N, CA, C and O atoms as a GROMACS GRO file, in nm:
protein
  464
    1MET      N    1  -3.199   2.455   2.182
    1MET     CA    2  -3.241   2.424   2.046
    1MET      C    3  -3.132   2.348   1.971
    1MET      O    4  -3.159   2.247   1.906
    2ALA      N    5  -3.008   2.399   1.980
    2ALA     CA    6  -2.896   2.332   1.911
    2ALA      C    7  -2.876   2.191   1.967
    2ALA      O    8  -2.847   2.098   1.893
    3ALA      N    9  -2.892   2.178   2.098
    3ALA     CA   10  -2.876   2.046   2.161
    3ALA      C   11  -2.982   1.949   2.109
    3ALA      O   12  -2.953   1.831   2.086
    4ALA      N   13  -3.105   1.996   2.091
    4ALA     CA   14  -3.212   1.910   2.041
    4ALA      C   15  -3.184   1.865   1.897
    4ALA      O   16  -3.207   1.749   1.862
    5ILE      N   17  -3.134   1.956   1.816
    5ILE     CA   18  -3.099   1.922   1.677
    5ILE      C   19  -2.986   1.819   1.676
    5ILE      O   20  -2.990   1.723   1.600
    6LEU      N   21  -2.886   1.841   1.761
    6LEU     CA   22  -2.775   1.747   1.768
    6LEU      C   23  -2.822   1.609   1.814
    6LEU      O   24  -2.777   1.507   1.762
    7LEU      N   25  -2.912   1.606   1.912
    7LEU     CA   26  -2.966   1.478   1.958
    7LEU      C   27  -3.041   1.406   1.846
    7LEU      O   28  -3.029   1.284   1.832
    8LEU      N   29  -3.116   1.480   1.766
    8LEU     CA   30  -3.185   1.420   1.652
    8LEU      C   31  -3.085   1.364   1.551
    8LEU      O   32  -3.104   1.254   1.500
    9LEU      N   33  -2.979   1.438   1.523
    9LEU     CA   34  -2.878   1.392   1.429
    9LEU      C   35  -2.805   1.268   1.481
    9LEU      O   36  -2.778   1.175   1.405
   10ILE      N   37  -2.775   1.267   1.610
   10ILE     CA   38  -2.709   1.151   1.671
   10ILE      C   39  -2.800   1.029   1.663
   10ILE      O   40  -2.756   0.919   1.629
   11GLY      N   41  -2.928   1.047   1.694
   11GLY     CA   42  -3.024   0.938   1.685
   11GLY      C   43  -3.036   0.885   1.544
   11GLY      O   44  -3.042   0.763   1.523
   12TYR      N   45  -3.039   0.974   1.446
   12TYR     CA   46  -3.045   0.933   1.306
   12TYR      C   47  -2.921   0.854   1.268
   12TYR      O   48  -2.930   0.752   1.200
   13ASP      N   49  -2.804   0.902   1.311
   13ASP     CA   50  -2.678   0.833   1.280
   13ASP      C   51  -2.676   0.692   1.339
   13ASP      O   52  -2.635   0.597   1.273
   14ILE      N   53  -2.722   0.680   1.464
   14ILE     CA   54  -2.725   0.548   1.528
   14ILE      C   55  -2.824   0.457   1.455
   14ILE      O   56  -2.798   0.338   1.437
   15PHE      N   57  -2.939   0.513   1.415
   15PHE     CA   58  -3.039   0.436   1.341
   15PHE      C   59  -2.982   0.388   1.207
   15PHE      O   60  -3.002   0.273   1.169
   16GLN      N   61  -2.911   0.475   1.136
   16GLN     CA   62  -2.851   0.441   1.007
   16GLN      C   63  -2.744   0.333   1.021
   16GLN      O   64  -2.727   0.250   0.932
   17ARG      N   65  -2.674   0.334   1.132
   17ARG     CA   66  -2.562   0.242   1.152
   17ARG      C   67  -2.606   0.095   1.151
   17ARG      O   68  -2.527   0.007   1.119
   18LYS      N   69  -2.730   0.069   1.185
   18LYS     CA   70  -2.777  -0.070   1.190
   18LYS      C   71  -2.775  -0.136   1.052
   18LYS      O   72  -2.776  -0.258   1.044
   19ASN      N   73  -2.772  -0.057   0.944
   19ASN     CA   74  -2.766  -0.110   0.809
   19ASN      C   75  -2.624  -0.146   0.766
   19ASN      O   76  -2.604  -0.193   0.654
   20PHE      N   77  -2.527  -0.122   0.853
   20PHE     CA   78  -2.388  -0.141   0.816
   20PHE      C   79  -2.328  -0.262   0.886
   20PHE      O   80  -2.361  -0.292   1.001
   21GLN      N   81  -2.240  -0.330   0.816
   21GLN     CA   82  -2.172  -0.448   0.866
   21GLN      C   83  -2.029  -0.410   0.905
   21GLN      O   84  -1.964  -0.332   0.835
   22LYS      N   85  -1.981  -0.464   1.014
   22LYS     CA   86  -1.847  -0.435   1.063
   22LYS      C   87  -1.748  -0.538   1.007
   22LYS      O   88  -1.777  -0.658   1.006
   23THR      N   89  -1.633  -0.491   0.962
   23THR     CA   90  -1.527  -0.580   0.916
   23THR      C   91  -1.392  -0.514   0.944
   23THR      O   92  -1.385  -0.396   0.977
   24GLU      N   93  -1.287  -0.591   0.931
   24GLU     CA   94  -1.153  -0.536   0.951
   24GLU      C   95  -1.096  -0.496   0.816
   24GLU      O   96  -1.107  -0.570   0.718
   25GLY      N   97  -1.034  -0.380   0.813
   25GLY     CA   98  -0.970  -0.331   0.692
   25GLY      C   99  -0.826  -0.294   0.720
   25GLY      O  100  -0.778  -0.303   0.833
   26GLN      N  101  -0.758  -0.254   0.615
   26GLN     CA  102  -0.617  -0.214   0.628
   26GLN      C  103  -0.596  -0.084   0.553
   26GLN      O  104  -0.644  -0.067   0.441
   27VAL      N  105  -0.523   0.009   0.616
   27VAL     CA  106  -0.493   0.138   0.555
   27VAL      C  107  -0.394   0.115   0.441
   27VAL      O  108  -0.287   0.059   0.462
   28VAL      N  109  -0.432   0.158   0.322
   28VAL     CA  110  -0.347   0.144   0.204
   28VAL      C  111  -0.269   0.274   0.180
   28VAL      O  112  -0.150   0.270   0.149
   29THR      N  113  -0.336   0.387   0.196
   29THR     CA  114  -0.276   0.518   0.171
   29THR      C  115  -0.324   0.616   0.276
   29THR      O  116  -0.439   0.613   0.318
   30VAL      N  117  -0.233   0.704   0.319
   30VAL     CA  118  -0.268   0.814   0.407
   30VAL      C  119  -0.233   0.941   0.330
   30VAL      O  120  -0.120   0.957   0.285
   31GLY      N  121  -0.330   1.031   0.314
   31GLY     CA  122  -0.301   1.149   0.233
   31GLY      C  123  -0.389   1.267   0.266
   31GLY      O  124  -0.471   1.264   0.358
   32TRP      N  125  -0.370   1.372   0.188
   32TRP     CA  126  -0.452   1.492   0.200
   32TRP      C  127  -0.463   1.554   0.062
   32TRP      O  128  -0.379   1.533  -0.025
   33GLN      N  129  -0.567   1.632   0.046
   33GLN     CA  130  -0.585   1.708  -0.078
   33GLN      C  131  -0.644   1.842  -0.042
   33GLN      O  132  -0.715   1.855   0.058
   34GLY      N  133  -0.616   1.940  -0.122
   34GLY     CA  134  -0.670   2.073  -0.097
   34GLY      C  135  -0.568   2.180  -0.123
   34GLY      O  136  -0.464   2.156  -0.184
   35ASP      N  137  -0.600   2.299  -0.078
   35ASP     CA  138  -0.519   2.417  -0.103
   35ASP      C  139  -0.460   2.468   0.027
   35ASP      O  140  -0.534   2.504   0.119
   36LEU      N  141  -0.328   2.472   0.036
   36LEU     CA  142  -0.262   2.522   0.157
   36LEU      C  143  -0.284   2.671   0.177
   36LEU      O  144  -0.285   2.719   0.291
   37GLN      N  145  -0.302   2.745   0.069
   37GLN     CA  146  -0.322   2.890   0.078
   37GLN      C  147  -0.453   2.924   0.149
   37GLN      O  148  -0.457   3.017   0.230
   38THR      N  149  -0.556   2.851   0.120
   38THR     CA  150  -0.687   2.880   0.179
   38THR      C  151  -0.717   2.791   0.299
   38THR      O  152  -0.822   2.804   0.362
   39GLU      N  153  -0.625   2.701   0.331
   39GLU     CA  154  -0.643   2.605   0.440
   39GLU      C  155  -0.768   2.520   0.421
   39GLU      O  156  -0.828   2.473   0.517
   40ASN      N  157  -0.806   2.502   0.297
   40ASN     CA  158  -0.920   2.419   0.262
   40ASN      C  159  -0.869   2.280   0.229
   40ASN      O  160  -0.853   2.246   0.112
   41GLN      N  161  -0.843   2.200   0.332
   41GLN     CA  162  -0.780   2.071   0.315
   41GLN      C  163  -0.871   1.959   0.363
   41GLN      O  164  -0.952   1.977   0.454
   42GLU      N  165  -0.855   1.845   0.300
   42GLU     CA  166  -0.926   1.726   0.343
   42GLU      C  167  -0.822   1.616   0.365
   42GLU      O  168  -0.747   1.582   0.274
   43GLU      N  169  -0.819   1.564   0.485
   43GLU     CA  170  -0.728   1.454   0.514
   43GLU      C  171  -0.808   1.325   0.503
   43GLU      O  172  -0.924   1.318   0.544
   44TYR      N  173  -0.745   1.222   0.448
   44TYR     CA  174  -0.817   1.098   0.423
   44TYR      C  175  -0.724   0.978   0.432
   44TYR      O  176  -0.601   0.992   0.432
   45ILE      N  177  -0.786   0.861   0.438
   45ILE     CA  178  -0.714   0.736   0.425
   45ILE      C  179  -0.786   0.654   0.318
   45ILE      O  180  -0.908   0.664   0.302
   46MET      N  181  -0.711   0.574   0.247
   46MET     CA  182  -0.768   0.475   0.156
   46MET      C  183  -0.759   0.342   0.230
   46MET      O  184  -0.652   0.302   0.275
   47VAL      N  185  -0.872   0.275   0.242
   47VAL     CA  186  -0.880   0.152   0.320
   47VAL      C  187  -0.924   0.037   0.230
   47VAL      O  188  -1.018   0.050   0.152
   48SER      N  189  -0.854  -0.076   0.243
   48SER     CA  190  -0.897  -0.196   0.171
   48SER      C  191  -0.965  -0.289   0.271
   48SER      O  192  -0.922  -0.301   0.386
   49TYR      N  193  -1.072  -0.354   0.226
   49TYR     CA  194  -1.148  -0.446   0.312
   49TYR      C  195  -1.219  -0.549   0.226
   49TYR      O  196  -1.236  -0.530   0.106
   50MET      N  197  -1.259  -0.657   0.288
   50MET     CA  198  -1.333  -0.763   0.220
   50MET      C  199  -1.478  -0.760   0.266
   50MET      O  200  -1.507  -0.744   0.385
   51ALA      N  201  -1.570  -0.774   0.170
   51ALA     CA  202  -1.713  -0.782   0.200
   51ALA      C  203  -1.772  -0.891   0.112
   51ALA      O  204  -1.769  -0.881  -0.011
   52ASP      N  205  -1.824  -0.993   0.174
   52ASP     CA  206  -1.884  -1.106   0.101
   52ASP      C  207  -1.789  -1.166  -0.002
   52ASP      O  208  -1.830  -1.200  -0.112
   53GLY      N  209  -1.662  -1.178   0.035
   53GLY     CA  210  -1.562  -1.240  -0.053
   53GLY      C  211  -1.508  -1.150  -0.162
   53GLY      O  212  -1.428  -1.196  -0.245
   54VAL      N  213  -1.549  -1.025  -0.165
   54VAL     CA  214  -1.502  -0.931  -0.267
   54VAL      C  215  -1.417  -0.824  -0.198
   54VAL      O  216  -1.452  -0.776  -0.090
   55SER      N  217  -1.305  -0.787  -0.261
   55SER     CA  218  -1.215  -0.686  -0.206
   55SER      C  219  -1.255  -0.547  -0.254
   55SER      O  220  -1.285  -0.527  -0.372
   56TYR      N  221  -1.255  -0.451  -0.163
   56TYR     CA  222  -1.290  -0.313  -0.194
   56TYR      C  223  -1.182  -0.220  -0.140
   56TYR      O  224  -1.115  -0.251  -0.042
   57VAL      N  225  -1.165  -0.105  -0.206
   57VAL     CA  226  -1.078   0.001  -0.156
   57VAL      C  227  -1.161   0.128  -0.158
   57VAL      O  228  -1.210   0.170  -0.263
   58GLU      N  229  -1.176   0.190  -0.042
   58GLU     CA  230  -1.259   0.310  -0.030
   58GLU      C  231  -1.183   0.421   0.042
   58GLU      O  232  -1.094   0.395   0.123
   59LYS      N  233  -1.222   0.543   0.012
   59LYS     CA  234  -1.165   0.662   0.074
   59LYS      C  235  -1.250   0.700   0.195
   59LYS      O  236  -1.373   0.705   0.185
   60GLN      N  237  -1.184   0.727   0.309
   60GLN     CA  238  -1.256   0.771   0.429
   60GLN      C  239  -1.193   0.900   0.481
   60GLN      O  240  -1.071   0.910   0.493
   61GLN      N  241  -1.277   0.996   0.510
   61GLN     CA  242  -1.229   1.123   0.566
   61GLN      C  243  -1.190   1.101   0.711
   61GLN      O  244  -1.257   1.027   0.783
   62ILE      N  245  -1.080   1.165   0.753
   62ILE     CA  246  -1.031   1.153   0.889
   62ILE      C  247  -1.004   1.291   0.947
   62ILE      O  248  -1.000   1.390   0.873
   63LEU      N  249  -0.984   1.298   1.078
   63LEU     CA  250  -0.954   1.426   1.142
   63LEU      C  251  -0.807   1.463   1.125
   63LEU      O  252  -0.775   1.580   1.101
   64SER      N  253  -0.718   1.366   1.136
   64SER     CA  254  -0.575   1.395   1.125
   64SER      C  255  -0.499   1.272   1.077
   64SER      O  256  -0.524   1.160   1.120
   65ARG      N  257  -0.406   1.296   0.986
   65ARG     CA  258  -0.325   1.188   0.931
   65ARG      C  259  -0.228   1.130   1.033
   65ARG      O  260  -0.181   1.018   1.016
   66ILE      N  261  -0.198   1.203   1.140
   66ILE     CA  262  -0.097   1.156   1.235
   66ILE      C  263  -0.141   1.030   1.309
   66ILE      O  264  -0.057   0.961   1.367
   67PHE      N  265  -0.269   1.000   1.310
   67PHE     CA  266  -0.320   0.883   1.382
   67PHE      C  267  -0.318   0.755   1.298
   67PHE      O  268  -0.351   0.648   1.348
   68TYR      N  269  -0.281   0.766   1.171
   68TYR     CA  270  -0.285   0.651   1.081
   68TYR      C  271  -0.151   0.632   1.010
   68TYR      O  272  -0.077   0.727   0.988
   69ARG      N  273  -0.122   0.506   0.976
   69ARG     CA  274  -0.003   0.474   0.898
   69ARG      C  275  -0.040   0.362   0.800
   69ARG      O  276  -0.132   0.285   0.826
   70GLU      N  277   0.030   0.356   0.691
   70GLU     CA  278   0.004   0.250   0.593
   70GLU      C  279   0.025   0.114   0.656
   70GLU      O  280   0.122   0.093   0.730
   71GLY      N  281  -0.063   0.022   0.627
   71GLY     CA  282  -0.055  -0.113   0.682
   71GLY      C  283  -0.130  -0.131   0.813
   71GLY      O  284  -0.147  -0.244   0.859
   72GLN      N  285  -0.177  -0.021   0.873
   72GLN     CA  286  -0.248  -0.027   1.001
   72GLN      C  287  -0.385  -0.093   0.982
   72GLN      O  288  -0.453  -0.068   0.883
   73LYS      N  289  -0.424  -0.177   1.076
   73LYS     CA  290  -0.556  -0.239   1.076
   73LYS      C  291  -0.658  -0.140   1.133
   73LYS      O  292  -0.633  -0.075   1.234
   74VAL      N  293  -0.772  -0.129   1.068
   74VAL     CA  294  -0.880  -0.040   1.113
   74VAL      C  295  -1.014  -0.112   1.098
   74VAL      O  296  -1.026  -0.208   1.022
   75THR      N  297  -1.113  -0.064   1.170
   75THR     CA  298  -1.248  -0.118   1.159
   75THR      C  299  -1.321  -0.040   1.051
   75THR      O  300  -1.319   0.083   1.048
   76VAL      N  301  -1.387  -0.112   0.963
   76VAL     CA  302  -1.463  -0.052   0.853
   76VAL      C  303  -1.608  -0.095   0.868
   76VAL      O  304  -1.636  -0.212   0.894
   77TYR      N  305  -1.699  -0.002   0.850
   77TYR     CA  306  -1.842  -0.032   0.848
   77TYR      C  307  -1.891  -0.008   0.706
   77TYR      O  308  -1.884   0.104   0.656
   78TYR      N  309  -1.942  -0.112   0.641
   78TYR     CA  310  -1.990  -0.098   0.504
   78TYR      C  311  -2.138  -0.133   0.498
   78TYR      O  312  -2.190  -0.210   0.578
   79ASP      N  313  -2.205  -0.073   0.400
   79ASP     CA  314  -2.347  -0.096   0.380
   79ASP      C  315  -2.368  -0.239   0.331
   79ASP      O  316  -2.302  -0.283   0.237
   80LYS      N  317  -2.458  -0.312   0.396
   80LYS     CA  318  -2.484  -0.451   0.359
   80LYS      C  319  -2.537  -0.462   0.216
   80LYS      O  320  -2.507  -0.558   0.145
   81LYS      N  321  -2.617  -0.363   0.174
   81LYS     CA  322  -2.676  -0.367   0.040
   81LYS      C  323  -2.581  -0.314  -0.067
   81LYS      O  324  -2.589  -0.356  -0.182
   82ASP      N  325  -2.492  -0.222  -0.030
   82ASP     CA  326  -2.396  -0.163  -0.124
   82ASP      C  327  -2.260  -0.155  -0.056
   82ASP      O  328  -2.229  -0.053   0.006
   83PRO      N  329  -2.177  -0.260  -0.065
   83PRO     CA  330  -2.049  -0.264   0.007
   83PRO      C  331  -1.951  -0.152  -0.028
   83PRO      O  332  -1.855  -0.129   0.046
   84HIS      N  333  -1.973  -0.083  -0.140
   84HIS     CA  334  -1.887   0.031  -0.173
   84HIS      C  335  -1.912   0.149  -0.079
   84HIS      O  336  -1.826   0.235  -0.063
   85ARG      N  337  -2.028   0.152  -0.019
   85ARG     CA  338  -2.067   0.263   0.069
   85ARG      C  339  -2.022   0.232   0.211
   85ARG      O  340  -2.068   0.135   0.272
   86THR      N  341  -1.933   0.314   0.264
   86THR     CA  342  -1.886   0.295   0.401
   86THR      C  343  -1.944   0.403   0.490
   86THR      O  344  -1.980   0.512   0.444
   87TRP      N  345  -1.953   0.372   0.617
   87TRP     CA  346  -2.006   0.466   0.716
   87TRP      C  347  -1.891   0.546   0.772
   87TRP      O  348  -1.791   0.490   0.817
   88ASN      N  349  -1.904   0.678   0.771
   88ASN     CA  350  -1.799   0.764   0.822
   88ASN      C  351  -1.802   0.761   0.973
   88ASN      O  352  -1.895   0.813   1.035
   89ARG      N  353  -1.700   0.702   1.033
   89ARG     CA  354  -1.694   0.685   1.177
   89ARG      C  355  -1.678   0.818   1.250
   89ARG      O  356  -1.696   0.824   1.372
   90LEU      N  357  -1.645   0.925   1.179
   90LEU     CA  358  -1.621   1.054   1.244
   90LEU      C  359  -1.748   1.124   1.286
   90LEU      O  360  -1.747   1.203   1.380
   91ARG      N  361  -1.856   1.098   1.219
   91ARG     CA  362  -1.977   1.177   1.244
   91ARG      C  363  -2.026   1.166   1.386
   91ARG      O  364  -2.054   1.268   1.449
   92LEU      N  365  -2.038   1.046   1.439
   92LEU     CA  366  -2.095   1.029   1.573
   92LEU      C  367  -2.008   1.093   1.681
   92LEU      O  368  -2.061   1.170   1.761
   93PRO      N  369  -1.877   1.065   1.689
   93PRO     CA  370  -1.796   1.132   1.792
   93PRO      C  371  -1.797   1.284   1.779
   93PRO      O  372  -1.799   1.356   1.878
   94PHE      N  373  -1.796   1.332   1.654
   94PHE     CA  374  -1.798   1.476   1.631
   94PHE      C  375  -1.928   1.536   1.680
   94PHE      O  376  -1.928   1.641   1.745
   95MET      N  377  -2.040   1.471   1.651
   95MET     CA  378  -2.169   1.522   1.696
   95MET      C  379  -2.183   1.514   1.848
   95MET      O  380  -2.241   1.603   1.909
   96LEU      N  381  -2.129   1.408   1.908
   96LEU     CA  382  -2.133   1.399   2.054
   96LEU      C  383  -2.052   1.511   2.118
   96LEU      O  384  -2.093   1.568   2.219
   97ALA      N  385  -1.937   1.542   2.061
   97ALA     CA  386  -1.855   1.652   2.112
   97ALA      C  387  -1.929   1.785   2.100
   97ALA      O  388  -1.925   1.867   2.191
   98LEU      N  389  -1.998   1.806   1.987
   98LEU     CA  390  -2.077   1.929   1.971
   98LEU      C  391  -2.192   1.934   2.071
   98LEU      O  392  -2.223   2.041   2.124
   99LEU      N  393  -2.254   1.821   2.096
   99LEU     CA  394  -2.363   1.816   2.194
   99LEU      C  395  -2.312   1.855   2.332
   99LEU      O  396  -2.375   1.936   2.401
  100VAL      N  397  -2.201   1.798   2.374
  100VAL     CA  398  -2.144   1.832   2.505
  100VAL      C  399  -2.109   1.980   2.511
  100VAL      O  400  -2.133   2.046   2.612
  101LEU      N  401  -2.053   2.033   2.404
  101LEU     CA  402  -2.019   2.176   2.399
  101LEU      C  403  -2.145   2.262   2.411
  101LEU      O  404  -2.146   2.359   2.487
  102CYS      N  405  -2.250   2.227   2.337
  102CYS     CA  406  -2.375   2.304   2.344
  102CYS      C  407  -2.437   2.297   2.482
  102CYS      O  408  -2.482   2.399   2.535
  103LEU      N  409  -2.439   2.179   2.542
  103LEU     CA  410  -2.498   2.164   2.675
  103LEU      C  411  -2.418   2.240   2.779
  103LEU      O  412  -2.476   2.304   2.867
  104SER      N  413  -2.286   2.235   2.772
  104SER     CA  414  -2.205   2.306   2.871
  104SER      C  415  -2.219   2.457   2.854
  104SER      O  416  -2.224   2.530   2.954
  105CYS      N  417  -2.226   2.506   2.730
  105CYS     CA  418  -2.246   2.650   2.709
  105CYS      C  419  -2.383   2.693   2.760
  105CYS      O  420  -2.398   2.799   2.820
  106GLY      N  421  -2.484   2.609   2.736
  106GLY     CA  422  -2.618   2.641   2.786
  106GLY      C  423  -2.623   2.643   2.937
  106GLY      O  424  -2.688   2.730   2.996
  107MET      N  425  -2.554   2.549   3.002
  107MET     CA  426  -2.552   2.546   3.148
  107MET      C  427  -2.479   2.667   3.204
  107MET      O  428  -2.521   2.724   3.305
  108MET      N  429  -2.370   2.707   3.139
  108MET     CA  430  -2.296   2.825   3.186
  108MET      C  431  -2.381   2.951   3.171
  108MET      O  432  -2.381   3.036   3.260
  109ALA      N  433  -2.453   2.963   3.060
  109ALA     CA  434  -2.538   3.080   3.038
  109ALA      C  435  -2.653   3.080   3.139
  109ALA      O  436  -2.688   3.186   3.192
  110PHE      N  437  -2.711   2.964   3.167
  110PHE     CA  438  -2.819   2.955   3.264
  110PHE      C  439  -2.770   2.993   3.403
  110PHE      O  440  -2.837   3.067   3.475
  111ARG      N  441  -2.653   2.944   3.440
  111ARG     CA  442  -2.596   2.974   3.571
  111ARG      C  443  -2.566   3.124   3.585
  111ARG      O  444  -2.591   3.184   3.689
  112LYS      N  445  -2.512   3.182   3.480
  112LYS     CA  446  -2.479   3.324   3.482
  112LYS      C  447  -2.605   3.409   3.495
  112LYS      O  448  -2.606   3.509   3.566
  113GLU      N  449  -2.713   3.367   3.426
  113GLU     CA  450  -2.839   3.440   3.431
  113GLU      C  451  -2.901   3.431   3.571
  113GLU      O  452  -2.962   3.528   3.617
  114ARG      N  453  -2.886   3.318   3.638
  114ARG     CA  454  -2.944   3.302   3.772
  114ARG      C  455  -2.869   3.383   3.876
  114ARG      O  456  -2.927   3.423   3.977
  115GLN      N  457  -2.740   3.409   3.852
  115GLN     CA  458  -2.660   3.486   3.946
  115GLN      C  459  -2.696   3.634   3.942
  115GLN      O  460  -2.671   3.707   4.037
  116MET      N  461  -2.754   3.679   3.831
  116MET     CA  462  -2.785   3.822   3.819
  116MET      C  463  -2.906   3.860   3.894
  116MET      O  464  -2.945   3.977   3.893
   0.00000   0.00000   0.00000
């Protein structure tokens, strides 16, 4: 069941991506915000990019700040109709990882059940 839901979400994400245009951006800021006491933190980068001759700076959530540095070139996907709206590149890899985890857990449970 979880695998089917994940497949639907992945399909939706891929479908949504067709509305986005790819361009090169540059990391302006690498940072985090949140509370260290509760470990409720959000790591992000501020990225500048050009869309249709206009410069934009947008915040993108990331998994870890250690993979980014100021001045680094990155790929940005922005909405063709609303260039301020960027596509979060983390969703698809994260959902694929969850799908693989769900499928492997299901296969292990199925195998264990057959051995009994």
